[in-house]
mmCIF file of the N, C-alpha and C atoms, coordinates in Angstrom:
data_MODEL
# 
_entry.id   MODEL 
# 
loop_
_atom_site.group_PDB 
_atom_site.id 
_atom_site.type_symbol 
_atom_site.label_atom_id 
_atom_site.label_alt_id 
_atom_site.label_comp_id 
_atom_site.label_asym_id 
_atom_site.label_entity_id 
_atom_site.label_seq_id 
_atom_site.pdbx_PDB_ins_code 
_atom_site.Cartn_x 
_atom_site.Cartn_y 
_atom_site.Cartn_z 
_atom_site.occupancy 
_atom_site.B_iso_or_equiv 
_atom_site.pdbx_formal_charge 
_atom_site.auth_seq_id 
_atom_site.auth_comp_id 
_atom_site.auth_asym_id 
_atom_site.auth_atom_id 
_atom_site.pdbx_PDB_model_num 
ATOM 1   N N  . MET A 1 1  ? 8.572  8.847   6.127   1.00 0.00 ? 1  MET A N  1 
ATOM 2   C CA . MET A 1 1  ? 8.503  7.836   5.081   1.00 0.00 ? 1  MET A CA 1 
ATOM 3   C C  . MET A 1 1  ? 7.731  8.444   3.902   1.00 0.00 ? 1  MET A C  1 
ATOM 4   N N  . SER A 1 2  ? 8.247  8.270   2.687   1.00 0.00 ? 2  SER A N  1 
ATOM 5   C CA . SER A 1 2  ? 7.611  8.859   1.516   1.00 0.00 ? 2  SER A CA 1 
ATOM 6   C C  . SER A 1 2  ? 6.347  8.092   1.125   1.00 0.00 ? 2  SER A C  1 
ATOM 7   N N  . TYR A 1 3  ? 5.468  8.785   0.440   1.00 0.00 ? 3  TYR A N  1 
ATOM 8   C CA . TYR A 1 3  ? 4.214  8.162   0.001   1.00 0.00 ? 3  TYR A CA 1 
ATOM 9   C C  . TYR A 1 3  ? 4.460  6.949   -0.896  1.00 0.00 ? 3  TYR A C  1 
ATOM 10  N N  . PRO A 1 4  ? 5.361  7.032   -1.919  1.00 0.00 ? 4  PRO A N  1 
ATOM 11  C CA . PRO A 1 4  ? 5.607  5.831   -2.728  1.00 0.00 ? 4  PRO A CA 1 
ATOM 12  C C  . PRO A 1 4  ? 6.142  4.657   -1.908  1.00 0.00 ? 4  PRO A C  1 
ATOM 13  N N  . LEU A 1 5  ? 6.973  4.944   -0.910  1.00 0.00 ? 5  LEU A N  1 
ATOM 14  C CA . LEU A 1 5  ? 7.517  3.881   -0.073  1.00 0.00 ? 5  LEU A CA 1 
ATOM 15  C C  . LEU A 1 5  ? 6.406  3.196   0.718   1.00 0.00 ? 5  LEU A C  1 
ATOM 16  N N  . VAL A 1 6  ? 5.508  3.981   1.283   1.00 0.00 ? 6  VAL A N  1 
ATOM 17  C CA . VAL A 1 6  ? 4.371  3.424   2.026   1.00 0.00 ? 6  VAL A CA 1 
ATOM 18  C C  . VAL A 1 6  ? 3.476  2.621   1.090   1.00 0.00 ? 6  VAL A C  1 
ATOM 19  N N  . LEU A 1 7  ? 3.195  3.173   -0.078  1.00 0.00 ? 7  LEU A N  1 
ATOM 20  C CA . LEU A 1 7  ? 2.324  2.512   -1.048  1.00 0.00 ? 7  LEU A CA 1 
ATOM 21  C C  . LEU A 1 7  ? 2.881  1.159   -1.482  1.00 0.00 ? 7  LEU A C  1 
ATOM 22  N N  . ILE A 1 8  ? 4.142  1.119   -1.855  1.00 0.00 ? 8  ILE A N  1 
ATOM 23  C CA . ILE A 1 8  ? 4.747  -0.133  -2.306  1.00 0.00 ? 8  ILE A CA 1 
ATOM 24  C C  . ILE A 1 8  ? 4.860  -1.118  -1.149  1.00 0.00 ? 8  ILE A C  1 
ATOM 25  N N  . SER A 1 9  ? 5.164  -0.642  0.054   1.00 0.00 ? 9  SER A N  1 
ATOM 26  C CA . SER A 1 9  ? 5.201  -1.513  1.231   1.00 0.00 ? 9  SER A CA 1 
ATOM 27  C C  . SER A 1 9  ? 3.854  -2.196  1.432   1.00 0.00 ? 9  SER A C  1 
ATOM 28  N N  . GLN A 1 10 ? 2.774  -1.428  1.315   1.00 0.00 ? 10 GLN A N  1 
ATOM 29  C CA . GLN A 1 10 ? 1.438  -1.986  1.491   1.00 0.00 ? 10 GLN A CA 1 
ATOM 30  C C  . GLN A 1 10 ? 1.104  -2.986  0.381   1.00 0.00 ? 10 GLN A C  1 
ATOM 31  N N  . LEU A 1 11 ? 1.525  -2.693  -0.835  1.00 0.00 ? 11 LEU A N  1 
ATOM 32  C CA . LEU A 1 11 ? 1.307  -3.644  -1.933  1.00 0.00 ? 11 LEU A CA 1 
ATOM 33  C C  . LEU A 1 11 ? 1.982  -4.981  -1.651  1.00 0.00 ? 11 LEU A C  1 
ATOM 34  N N  . LEU A 1 12 ? 3.195  -4.914  -1.135  1.00 0.00 ? 12 LEU A N  1 
ATOM 35  C CA . LEU A 1 12 ? 3.960  -6.135  -0.888  1.00 0.00 ? 12 LEU A CA 1 
ATOM 36  C C  . LEU A 1 12 ? 3.446  -6.908  0.326   1.00 0.00 ? 12 LEU A C  1 
ATOM 37  N N  . GLN A 1 13 ? 2.872  -6.226  1.298   1.00 0.00 ? 13 GLN A N  1 
ATOM 38  C CA . GLN A 1 13 ? 2.377  -6.890  2.502   1.00 0.00 ? 13 GLN A CA 1 
ATOM 39  C C  . GLN A 1 13 ? 1.095  -7.672  2.246   1.00 0.00 ? 13 GLN A C  1 
ATOM 40  N N  . GLY A 1 14 ? 0.345  -7.279  1.228   1.00 0.00 ? 14 GLY A N  1 
ATOM 41  C CA . GLY A 1 14 ? -0.924 -7.949  0.939   1.00 0.00 ? 14 GLY A CA 1 
ATOM 42  C C  . GLY A 1 14 ? -0.747 -9.428  0.660   1.00 0.00 ? 14 GLY A C  1 
ATOM 43  N N  . GLY A 1 15 ? 0.277  -9.789  -0.078  1.00 0.00 ? 15 GLY A N  1 
ATOM 44  C CA . GLY A 1 15 ? 0.589  -11.193 -0.323  1.00 0.00 ? 15 GLY A CA 1 
ATOM 45  C C  . GLY A 1 15 ? -0.305 -11.920 -1.307  1.00 0.00 ? 15 GLY A C  1 
ATOM 46  N N  . ARG A 1 16 ? -1.395 -11.330 -1.727  1.00 0.00 ? 16 ARG A N  1 
ATOM 47  C CA . ARG A 1 16 ? -2.316 -12.034 -2.612  1.00 0.00 ? 16 ARG A CA 1 
ATOM 48  C C  . ARG A 1 16 ? -1.937 -11.926 -4.085  1.00 0.00 ? 16 ARG A C  1 
ATOM 49  N N  . GLY A 1 17 ? -1.570 -10.756 -4.530  1.00 0.00 ? 17 GLY A N  1 
ATOM 50  C CA . GLY A 1 17 ? -1.314 -10.532 -5.951  1.00 0.00 ? 17 GLY A CA 1 
ATOM 51  C C  . GLY A 1 17 ? 0.061  -10.984 -6.389  1.00 0.00 ? 17 GLY A C  1 
ATOM 52  N N  . LYS A 1 18 ? 0.185  -11.157 -7.689  1.00 0.00 ? 18 LYS A N  1 
ATOM 53  C CA . LYS A 1 18 ? 1.469  -11.547 -8.264  1.00 0.00 ? 18 LYS A CA 1 
ATOM 54  C C  . LYS A 1 18 ? 2.258  -10.336 -8.745  1.00 0.00 ? 18 LYS A C  1 
ATOM 55  N N  . ALA A 1 19 ? 1.606  -9.168  -8.787  1.00 0.00 ? 19 ALA A N  1 
ATOM 56  C CA . ALA A 1 19 ? 2.255  -7.933  -9.220  1.00 0.00 ? 19 ALA A CA 1 
ATOM 57  C C  . ALA A 1 19 ? 1.531  -6.755  -8.587  1.00 0.00 ? 19 ALA A C  1 
ATOM 58  N N  . GLY A 1 20 ? 2.171  -5.606  -8.630  1.00 0.00 ? 20 GLY A N  1 
ATOM 59  C CA . GLY A 1 20 ? 1.547  -4.378  -8.133  1.00 0.00 ? 20 GLY A CA 1 
ATOM 60  C C  . GLY A 1 20 ? 1.436  -3.371  -9.254  1.00 0.00 ? 20 GLY A C  1 
ATOM 61  N N  . LEU A 1 21 ? 0.409  -2.554  -9.245  1.00 0.00 ? 21 LEU A N  1 
ATOM 62  C CA . LEU A 1 21 ? 0.205  -1.520  -10.251 1.00 0.00 ? 21 LEU A CA 1 
ATOM 63  C C  . LEU A 1 21 ? 0.138  -0.169  -9.566  1.00 0.00 ? 21 LEU A C  1 
ATOM 64  N N  . ILE A 1 22 ? 0.971  0.748   -10.036 1.00 0.00 ? 22 ILE A N  1 
ATOM 65  C CA . ILE A 1 22 ? 0.953  2.114   -9.541  1.00 0.00 ? 22 ILE A CA 1 
ATOM 66  C C  . ILE A 1 22 ? 0.665  3.010   -10.738 1.00 0.00 ? 22 ILE A C  1 
ATOM 67  N N  . LYS A 1 23 ? -0.360 3.843   -10.615 1.00 0.00 ? 23 LYS A N  1 
ATOM 68  C CA . LYS A 1 23 ? -0.712 4.770   -11.688 1.00 0.00 ? 23 LYS A CA 1 
ATOM 69  C C  . LYS A 1 23 ? -0.432 6.183   -11.197 1.00 0.00 ? 23 LYS A C  1 
ATOM 70  N N  . ILE A 1 24 ? 0.482  6.863   -11.871 1.00 0.00 ? 24 ILE A N  1 
ATOM 71  C CA . ILE A 1 24 ? 0.839  8.226   -11.521 1.00 0.00 ? 24 ILE A CA 1 
ATOM 72  C C  . ILE A 1 24 ? 0.175  9.148   -12.532 1.00 0.00 ? 24 ILE A C  1 
ATOM 73  N N  . VAL A 1 25 ? -0.733 9.984   -12.065 1.00 0.00 ? 25 VAL A N  1 
ATOM 74  C CA . VAL A 1 25 ? -1.387 10.976  -12.906 1.00 0.00 ? 25 VAL A CA 1 
ATOM 75  C C  . VAL A 1 25 ? -1.205 12.312  -12.218 1.00 0.00 ? 25 VAL A C  1 
ATOM 76  N N  . SER A 1 26 ? -0.541 13.229  -12.879 1.00 0.00 ? 26 SER A N  1 
ATOM 77  C CA . SER A 1 26 ? -0.296 14.525  -12.254 1.00 0.00 ? 26 SER A CA 1 
ATOM 78  C C  . SER A 1 26 ? -0.771 15.636  -13.174 1.00 0.00 ? 26 SER A C  1 
ATOM 79  N N  . SER A 1 27 ? -1.039 16.779  -12.583 1.00 0.00 ? 27 SER A N  1 
ATOM 80  C CA . SER A 1 27 ? -1.443 17.937  -13.374 1.00 0.00 ? 27 SER A CA 1 
ATOM 81  C C  . SER A 1 27 ? -1.236 19.197  -12.555 1.00 0.00 ? 27 SER A C  1 
ATOM 82  N N  . ILE A 1 28 ? -1.207 20.298  -13.243 1.00 0.00 ? 28 ILE A N  1 
ATOM 83  C CA . ILE A 1 28 ? -1.193 21.583  -12.581 1.00 0.00 ? 28 ILE A CA 1 
ATOM 84  C C  . ILE A 1 28 ? -2.403 22.336  -13.112 1.00 0.00 ? 28 ILE A C  1 
ATOM 85  N N  . ASP A 1 29 ? -3.369 22.549  -12.265 1.00 0.00 ? 29 ASP A N  1 
ATOM 86  C CA . ASP A 1 29 ? -4.523 23.342  -12.680 1.00 0.00 ? 29 ASP A CA 1 
ATOM 87  C C  . ASP A 1 29 ? -4.546 24.631  -11.877 1.00 0.00 ? 29 ASP A C  1 
ATOM 88  N N  . GLU A 1 30 ? -5.494 25.486  -12.170 1.00 0.00 ? 30 GLU A N  1 
ATOM 89  C CA . GLU A 1 30 ? -5.509 26.817  -11.568 1.00 0.00 ? 30 GLU A CA 1 
ATOM 90  C C  . GLU A 1 30 ? -5.669 26.789  -10.052 1.00 0.00 ? 30 GLU A C  1 
ATOM 91  N N  . ALA A 1 31 ? -6.485 25.909  -9.545  1.00 0.00 ? 31 ALA A N  1 
ATOM 92  C CA . ALA A 1 31 ? -6.790 25.918  -8.115  1.00 0.00 ? 31 ALA A CA 1 
ATOM 93  C C  . ALA A 1 31 ? -5.831 25.071  -7.293  1.00 0.00 ? 31 ALA A C  1 
ATOM 94  N N  . ILE A 1 32 ? -5.339 23.985  -7.862  1.00 0.00 ? 32 ILE A N  1 
ATOM 95  C CA . ILE A 1 32 ? -4.548 23.023  -7.101  1.00 0.00 ? 32 ILE A CA 1 
ATOM 96  C C  . ILE A 1 32 ? -3.263 22.706  -7.861  1.00 0.00 ? 32 ILE A C  1 
ATOM 97  N N  . ILE A 1 33 ? -2.154 22.741  -7.179  1.00 0.00 ? 33 ILE A N  1 
ATOM 98  C CA . ILE A 1 33 ? -0.901 22.287  -7.782  1.00 0.00 ? 33 ILE A CA 1 
ATOM 99  C C  . ILE A 1 33 ? -0.635 20.903  -7.225  1.00 0.00 ? 33 ILE A C  1 
ATOM 100 N N  . ARG A 1 34 ? -0.664 19.931  -8.090  1.00 0.00 ? 34 ARG A N  1 
ATOM 101 C CA . ARG A 1 34 ? -0.432 18.545  -7.679  1.00 0.00 ? 34 ARG A CA 1 
ATOM 102 C C  . ARG A 1 34 ? 1.022  18.182  -7.963  1.00 0.00 ? 34 ARG A C  1 
ATOM 103 N N  . GLU A 1 35 ? 1.464  17.113  -7.382  1.00 0.00 ? 35 GLU A N  1 
ATOM 104 C CA . GLU A 1 35 ? 2.837  16.638  -7.547  1.00 0.00 ? 35 GLU A CA 1 
ATOM 105 C C  . GLU A 1 35 ? 3.131  16.348  -9.010  1.00 0.00 ? 35 GLU A C  1 
ATOM 106 N N  . ARG A 1 36 ? 4.307  16.728  -9.454  1.00 0.00 ? 36 ARG A N  1 
ATOM 107 C CA . ARG A 1 36 ? 4.708  16.480  -10.835 1.00 0.00 ? 36 ARG A CA 1 
ATOM 108 C C  . ARG A 1 36 ? 5.052  15.005  -11.014 1.00 0.00 ? 36 ARG A C  1 
ATOM 109 N N  . ALA A 1 37 ? 4.849  14.510  -12.216 1.00 0.00 ? 37 ALA A N  1 
ATOM 110 C CA . ALA A 1 37 ? 5.107  13.097  -12.511 1.00 0.00 ? 37 ALA A CA 1 
ATOM 111 C C  . ALA A 1 37 ? 6.578  12.739  -12.293 1.00 0.00 ? 37 ALA A C  1 
ATOM 112 N N  . ASP A 1 38 ? 7.502  13.647  -12.630 1.00 0.00 ? 38 ASP A N  1 
ATOM 113 C CA . ASP A 1 38 ? 8.917  13.347  -12.461 1.00 0.00 ? 38 ASP A CA 1 
ATOM 114 C C  . ASP A 1 38 ? 9.294  13.203  -10.983 1.00 0.00 ? 38 ASP A C  1 
ATOM 115 N N  . VAL A 1 39 ? 8.680  14.007  -10.127 1.00 0.00 ? 39 VAL A N  1 
ATOM 116 C CA . VAL A 1 39 ? 8.947  13.915  -8.686  1.00 0.00 ? 39 VAL A CA 1 
ATOM 117 C C  . VAL A 1 39 ? 8.402  12.596  -8.139  1.00 0.00 ? 39 VAL A C  1 
ATOM 118 N N  . MET A 1 40 ? 7.192  12.240  -8.561  1.00 0.00 ? 40 MET A N  1 
ATOM 119 C CA . MET A 1 40 ? 6.597  10.974  -8.124  1.00 0.00 ? 40 MET A CA 1 
ATOM 120 C C  . MET A 1 40 ? 7.394  9.781   -8.649  1.00 0.00 ? 40 MET A C  1 
ATOM 121 N N  . ALA A 1 41 ? 7.857  9.866   -9.897  1.00 0.00 ? 41 ALA A N  1 
ATOM 122 C CA . ALA A 1 41 ? 8.654  8.775   -10.465 1.00 0.00 ? 41 ALA A CA 1 
ATOM 123 C C  . ALA A 1 41 ? 9.931  8.563   -9.656  1.00 0.00 ? 41 ALA A C  1 
ATOM 124 N N  . GLN A 1 42 ? 10.582 9.656   -9.241  1.00 0.00 ? 42 GLN A N  1 
ATOM 125 C CA . GLN A 1 42 ? 11.791 9.522   -8.428  1.00 0.00 ? 42 GLN A CA 1 
ATOM 126 C C  . GLN A 1 42 ? 11.474 8.857   -7.093  1.00 0.00 ? 42 GLN A C  1 
ATOM 127 N N  . GLY A 1 43 ? 10.332 9.192   -6.514  1.00 0.00 ? 43 GLY A N  1 
ATOM 128 C CA . GLY A 1 43 ? 9.915  8.555   -5.269  1.00 0.00 ? 43 GLY A CA 1 
ATOM 129 C C  . GLY A 1 43 ? 9.680  7.059   -5.436  1.00 0.00 ? 43 GLY A C  1 
ATOM 130 N N  . VAL A 1 44 ? 9.068  6.677   -6.553  1.00 0.00 ? 44 VAL A N  1 
ATOM 131 C CA . VAL A 1 44 ? 8.829  5.252   -6.835  1.00 0.00 ? 44 VAL A CA 1 
ATOM 132 C C  . VAL A 1 44 ? 10.162 4.536   -7.040  1.00 0.00 ? 44 VAL A C  1 
ATOM 133 N N  . VAL A 1 45 ? 11.078 5.154   -7.787  1.00 0.00 ? 45 VAL A N  1 
ATOM 134 C CA . VAL A 1 45 ? 12.408 4.564   -8.000  1.00 0.00 ? 45 VAL A CA 1 
ATOM 135 C C  . VAL A 1 45 ? 13.114 4.351   -6.670  1.00 0.00 ? 45 VAL A C  1 
ATOM 136 N N  . ASP A 1 46 ? 13.092 5.368   -5.822  1.00 0.00 ? 46 ASP A N  1 
ATOM 137 C CA . ASP A 1 46 ? 13.745 5.258   -4.505  1.00 0.00 ? 46 ASP A CA 1 
ATOM 138 C C  . ASP A 1 46 ? 13.117 4.145   -3.659  1.00 0.00 ? 46 ASP A C  1 
ATOM 139 N N  . ALA A 1 47 ? 11.794 4.052   -3.697  1.00 0.00 ? 47 ALA A N  1 
ATOM 140 C CA . ALA A 1 47 ? 11.095 3.021   -2.918  1.00 0.00 ? 47 ALA A CA 1 
ATOM 141 C C  . ALA A 1 47 ? 11.424 1.626   -3.429  1.00 0.00 ? 47 ALA A C  1 
ATOM 142 N N  . ILE A 1 48 ? 11.448 1.453   -4.743  1.00 0.00 ? 48 ILE A N  1 
ATOM 143 C CA . ILE A 1 48 ? 11.769 0.140   -5.318  1.00 0.00 ? 48 ILE A CA 1 
ATOM 144 C C  . ILE A 1 48 ? 13.191 -0.265  -4.949  1.00 0.00 ? 48 ILE A C  1 
ATOM 145 N N  . LYS A 1 49 ? 14.120 0.686   -5.018  1.00 0.00 ? 49 LYS A N  1 
ATOM 146 C CA . LYS A 1 49 ? 15.509 0.379   -4.647  1.00 0.00 ? 49 LYS A CA 1 
ATOM 147 C C  . LYS A 1 49 ? 15.622 0.016   -3.168  1.00 0.00 ? 49 LYS A C  1 
ATOM 148 N N  . GLU A 1 50 ? 14.883 0.700   -2.311  1.00 0.00 ? 50 GLU A N  1 
ATOM 149 C CA . GLU A 1 50 ? 14.958 0.443   -0.871  1.00 0.00 ? 50 GLU A CA 1 
ATOM 150 C C  . GLU A 1 50 ? 14.283 -0.869  -0.487  1.00 0.00 ? 50 GLU A C  1 
ATOM 151 N N  . LEU A 1 51 ? 13.125 -1.146  -1.077  1.00 0.00 ? 51 LEU A N  1 
ATOM 152 C CA . LEU A 1 51 ? 12.337 -2.315  -0.670  1.00 0.00 ? 51 LEU A CA 1 
ATOM 153 C C  . LEU A 1 51 ? 12.725 -3.600  -1.406  1.00 0.00 ? 51 LEU A C  1 
ATOM 154 N N  . ASN A 1 52 ? 13.325 -3.457  -2.584  1.00 0.00 ? 52 ASN A N  1 
ATOM 155 C CA . ASN A 1 52 ? 13.721 -4.621  -3.379  1.00 0.00 ? 52 ASN A CA 1 
ATOM 156 C C  . ASN A 1 52 ? 12.581 -5.650  -3.457  1.00 0.00 ? 52 ASN A C  1 
ATOM 157 N N  . PRO A 1 53 ? 11.456 -5.277  -4.099  1.00 0.00 ? 53 PRO A N  1 
ATOM 158 C CA . PRO A 1 53 ? 10.268 -6.137  -4.110  1.00 0.00 ? 53 PRO A CA 1 
ATOM 159 C C  . PRO A 1 53 ? 10.521 -7.489  -4.777  1.00 0.00 ? 53 PRO A C  1 
ATOM 160 N N  . ASN A 1 54 ? 9.800  -8.496  -4.298  1.00 0.00 ? 54 ASN A N  1 
ATOM 161 C CA . ASN A 1 54 ? 9.956  -9.853  -4.826  1.00 0.00 ? 54 ASN A CA 1 
ATOM 162 C C  . ASN A 1 54 ? 8.928  -10.172 -5.912  1.00 0.00 ? 54 ASN A C  1 
ATOM 163 N N  . ARG A 1 55 ? 8.194  -9.171  -6.353  1.00 0.00 ? 55 ARG A N  1 
ATOM 164 C CA . ARG A 1 55 ? 7.250  -9.339  -7.459  1.00 0.00 ? 55 ARG A CA 1 
ATOM 165 C C  . ARG A 1 55 ? 7.273  -8.070  -8.306  1.00 0.00 ? 55 ARG A C  1 
ATOM 166 N N  . PRO A 1 56 ? 6.809  -8.154  -9.540  1.00 0.00 ? 56 PRO A N  1 
ATOM 167 C CA . PRO A 1 56 ? 6.855  -6.993  -10.426 1.00 0.00 ? 56 PRO A CA 1 
ATOM 168 C C  . PRO A 1 56 ? 5.988  -5.833  -9.927  1.00 0.00 ? 56 PRO A C  1 
ATOM 169 N N  . ILE A 1 57 ? 6.484  -4.639  -10.141 1.00 0.00 ? 57 ILE A N  1 
ATOM 170 C CA . ILE A 1 57 ? 5.733  -3.418  -9.872  1.00 0.00 ? 57 ILE A CA 1 
ATOM 171 C C  . ILE A 1 57 ? 5.582  -2.715  -11.223 1.00 0.00 ? 57 ILE A C  1 
ATOM 172 N N  . VAL A 1 58 ? 4.374  -2.535  -11.666 1.00 0.00 ? 58 VAL A N  1 
ATOM 173 C CA . VAL A 1 58 ? 4.096  -1.880  -12.939 1.00 0.00 ? 58 VAL A CA 1 
ATOM 174 C C  . VAL A 1 58 ? 3.702  -0.442  -12.637 1.00 0.00 ? 58 VAL A C  1 
ATOM 175 N N  . VAL A 1 59 ? 4.339  0.504   -13.333 1.00 0.00 ? 59 VAL A N  1 
ATOM 176 C CA . VAL A 1 59 ? 4.069  1.913   -13.094 1.00 0.00 ? 59 VAL A CA 1 
ATOM 177 C C  . VAL A 1 59 ? 3.611  2.561   -14.390 1.00 0.00 ? 59 VAL A C  1 
ATOM 178 N N  . CYS A 1 60 ? 2.445  3.195   -14.341 1.00 0.00 ? 60 CYS A N  1 
ATOM 179 C CA . CYS A 1 60 ? 1.910  3.965   -15.461 1.00 0.00 ? 60 CYS A CA 1 
ATOM 180 C C  . CYS A 1 60 ? 2.070  5.439   -15.110 1.00 0.00 ? 60 CYS A C  1 
ATOM 181 N N  . ILE A 1 61 ? 2.751  6.199   -15.967 1.00 0.00 ? 61 ILE A N  1 
ATOM 182 C CA . ILE A 1 61 ? 3.040  7.599   -15.677 1.00 0.00 ? 61 ILE A CA 1 
ATOM 183 C C  . ILE A 1 61 ? 2.381  8.486   -16.723 1.00 0.00 ? 61 ILE A C  1 
ATOM 184 N N  . ARG A 1 62 ? 1.560  9.428   -16.268 1.00 0.00 ? 62 ARG A N  1 
ATOM 185 C CA . ARG A 1 62 ? 0.914  10.391  -17.142 1.00 0.00 ? 62 ARG A CA 1 
ATOM 186 C C  . ARG A 1 62 ? 0.889  11.746  -16.449 1.00 0.00 ? 62 ARG A C  1 
ATOM 187 N N  . GLY A 1 63 ? 1.147  12.811  -17.203 1.00 0.00 ? 63 GLY A N  1 
ATOM 188 C CA . GLY A 1 63 ? 0.963  14.137  -16.641 1.00 0.00 ? 63 GLY A CA 1 
ATOM 189 C C  . GLY A 1 63 ? 2.130  15.071  -16.825 1.00 0.00 ? 63 GLY A C  1 
ATOM 190 N N  . THR A 1 64 ? 2.197  16.055  -15.959 1.00 0.00 ? 64 THR A N  1 
ATOM 191 C CA . THR A 1 64 ? 3.197  17.105  -16.030 1.00 0.00 ? 64 THR A CA 1 
ATOM 192 C C  . THR A 1 64 ? 4.602  16.515  -15.890 1.00 0.00 ? 64 THR A C  1 
ATOM 193 N N  . ASN A 1 65 ? 5.476  16.851  -16.818 1.00 0.00 ? 65 ASN A N  1 
ATOM 194 C CA . ASN A 1 65 ? 6.859  16.349  -16.865 1.00 0.00 ? 65 ASN A CA 1 
ATOM 195 C C  . ASN A 1 65 ? 6.917  14.834  -17.071 1.00 0.00 ? 65 ASN A C  1 
ATOM 196 N N  . GLU A 1 66 ? 5.977  14.315  -17.834 1.00 0.00 ? 66 GLU A N  1 
ATOM 197 C CA . GLU A 1 66 ? 5.892  12.875  -18.104 1.00 0.00 ? 66 GLU A CA 1 
ATOM 198 C C  . GLU A 1 66 ? 7.170  12.343  -18.763 1.00 0.00 ? 66 GLU A C  1 
ATOM 199 N N  . GLU A 1 67 ? 7.701  13.093  -19.726 1.00 0.00 ? 67 GLU A N  1 
ATOM 200 C CA . GLU A 1 67 ? 8.909  12.640  -20.430 1.00 0.00 ? 67 GLU A CA 1 
ATOM 201 C C  . GLU A 1 67 ? 10.088 12.522  -19.473 1.00 0.00 ? 67 GLU A C  1 
ATOM 202 N N  . GLU A 1 68 ? 10.226 13.494  -18.582 1.00 0.00 ? 68 GLU A N  1 
ATOM 203 C CA . GLU A 1 68 ? 11.297 13.447  -17.585 1.00 0.00 ? 68 GLU A CA 1 
ATOM 204 C C  . GLU A 1 68 ? 11.095 12.278  -16.624 1.00 0.00 ? 68 GLU A C  1 
ATOM 205 N N  . ALA A 1 69 ? 9.852  11.997  -16.275 1.00 0.00 ? 69 ALA A N  1 
ATOM 206 C CA . ALA A 1 69 ? 9.549  10.873  -15.386 1.00 0.00 ? 69 ALA A CA 1 
ATOM 207 C C  . ALA A 1 69 ? 9.979  9.549   -16.013 1.00 0.00 ? 69 ALA A C  1 
ATOM 208 N N  . VAL A 1 70 ? 9.719  9.401   -17.299 1.00 0.00 ? 70 VAL A N  1 
ATOM 209 C CA . VAL A 1 70 ? 10.115 8.173   -17.996 1.00 0.00 ? 70 VAL A CA 1 
ATOM 210 C C  . VAL A 1 70 ? 11.639 8.061   -18.033 1.00 0.00 ? 70 VAL A C  1 
ATOM 211 N N  . LYS A 1 71 ? 12.331 9.179   -18.262 1.00 0.00 ? 71 LYS A N  1 
ATOM 212 C CA . LYS A 1 71 ? 13.803 9.172   -18.256 1.00 0.00 ? 71 LYS A CA 1 
ATOM 213 C C  . LYS A 1 71 ? 14.339 8.753   -16.888 1.00 0.00 ? 71 LYS A C  1 
ATOM 214 N N  . ILE A 1 72 ? 13.754 9.288   -15.842 1.00 0.00 ? 72 ILE A N  1 
ATOM 215 C CA . ILE A 1 72 ? 14.188 8.952   -14.476 1.00 0.00 ? 72 ILE A CA 1 
ATOM 216 C C  . ILE A 1 72 ? 14.045 7.459   -14.232 1.00 0.00 ? 72 ILE A C  1 
ATOM 217 N N  . ALA A 1 73 ? 12.897 6.913   -14.592 1.00 0.00 ? 73 ALA A N  1 
ATOM 218 C CA . ALA A 1 73 ? 12.673 5.483   -14.399 1.00 0.00 ? 73 ALA A CA 1 
ATOM 219 C C  . ALA A 1 73 ? 13.629 4.662   -15.251 1.00 0.00 ? 73 ALA A C  1 
ATOM 220 N N  . SER A 1 74 ? 13.817 5.056   -16.499 1.00 0.00 ? 74 SER A N  1 
ATOM 221 C CA . SER A 1 74 ? 14.695 4.306   -17.420 1.00 0.00 ? 74 SER A CA 1 
ATOM 222 C C  . SER A 1 74 ? 16.142 4.310   -16.951 1.00 0.00 ? 74 SER A C  1 
ATOM 223 N N  . LEU A 1 75 ? 16.629 5.460   -16.504 1.00 0.00 ? 75 LEU A N  1 
ATOM 224 C CA . LEU A 1 75 ? 18.021 5.562   -16.091 1.00 0.00 ? 75 LEU A CA 1 
ATOM 225 C C  . LEU A 1 75 ? 18.287 4.884   -14.747 1.00 0.00 ? 75 LEU A C  1 
ATOM 226 N N  . ASN A 1 76 ? 17.328 4.958   -13.839 1.00 0.00 ? 76 ASN A N  1 
ATOM 227 C CA . ASN A 1 76 ? 17.555 4.451   -12.479 1.00 0.00 ? 76 ASN A CA 1 
ATOM 228 C C  . ASN A 1 76 ? 17.161 3.005   -12.284 1.00 0.00 ? 76 ASN A C  1 
ATOM 229 N N  . LEU A 1 77 ? 16.366 2.481   -13.167 1.00 0.00 ? 77 LEU A N  1 
ATOM 230 C CA . LEU A 1 77 ? 15.948 1.083   -13.039 1.00 0.00 ? 77 LEU A CA 1 
ATOM 231 C C  . LEU A 1 77 ? 16.438 0.294   -14.246 1.00 0.00 ? 77 LEU A C  1 
ATOM 232 N N  . SER A 1 78 ? 17.627 0.612   -14.721 1.00 0.00 ? 78 SER A N  1 
ATOM 233 C CA . SER A 1 78 ? 18.136 -0.012  -15.932 1.00 0.00 ? 78 SER A CA 1 
ATOM 234 C C  . SER A 1 78 ? 18.313 -1.519  -15.808 1.00 0.00 ? 78 SER A C  1 
ATOM 235 N N  . GLY A 1 79 ? 18.505 -2.020  -14.583 1.00 0.00 ? 79 GLY A N  1 
ATOM 236 C CA . GLY A 1 79 ? 18.632 -3.451  -14.382 1.00 0.00 ? 79 GLY A CA 1 
ATOM 237 C C  . GLY A 1 79 ? 17.295 -4.157  -14.302 1.00 0.00 ? 79 GLY A C  1 
ATOM 238 N N  . GLU A 1 80 ? 16.233 -3.397  -14.273 1.00 0.00 ? 80 GLU A N  1 
ATOM 239 C CA . GLU A 1 80 ? 14.874 -3.947  -14.167 1.00 0.00 ? 80 GLU A CA 1 
ATOM 240 C C  . GLU A 1 80 ? 14.222 -3.952  -15.529 1.00 0.00 ? 80 GLU A C  1 
ATOM 241 N N  . GLN A 1 81 ? 13.157 -4.696  -15.663 1.00 0.00 ? 81 GLN A N  1 
ATOM 242 C CA . GLN A 1 81 ? 12.381 -4.654  -16.882 1.00 0.00 ? 81 GLN A CA 1 
ATOM 243 C C  . GLN A 1 81 ? 11.543 -3.402  -16.886 1.00 0.00 ? 81 GLN A C  1 
ATOM 244 N N  . LEU A 1 82 ? 11.595 -2.674  -17.993 1.00 0.00 ? 82 LEU A N  1 
ATOM 245 C CA . LEU A 1 82 ? 10.805 -1.446  -18.117 1.00 0.00 ? 82 LEU A CA 1 
ATOM 246 C C  . LEU A 1 82 ? 9.724  -1.644  -19.155 1.00 0.00 ? 82 LEU A C  1 
# 
């Protein structure tokens, strides 16, 4: 199970909030290579499509390949509010 899928599942199981917030911050530094924003955005898109949440999921994307991440979200969630 992917990390975004687990994360969104846990957000939806809580039942208290009216929306979920996911903040994607990625970077590549000398010591650590972290996940790129576009890869994480695709994971979030896949999770939203699979789980079909009954409340809004707000995603903030910042970092490496940020522009591509926004394109992925825009193209794949065109029926959703962006």
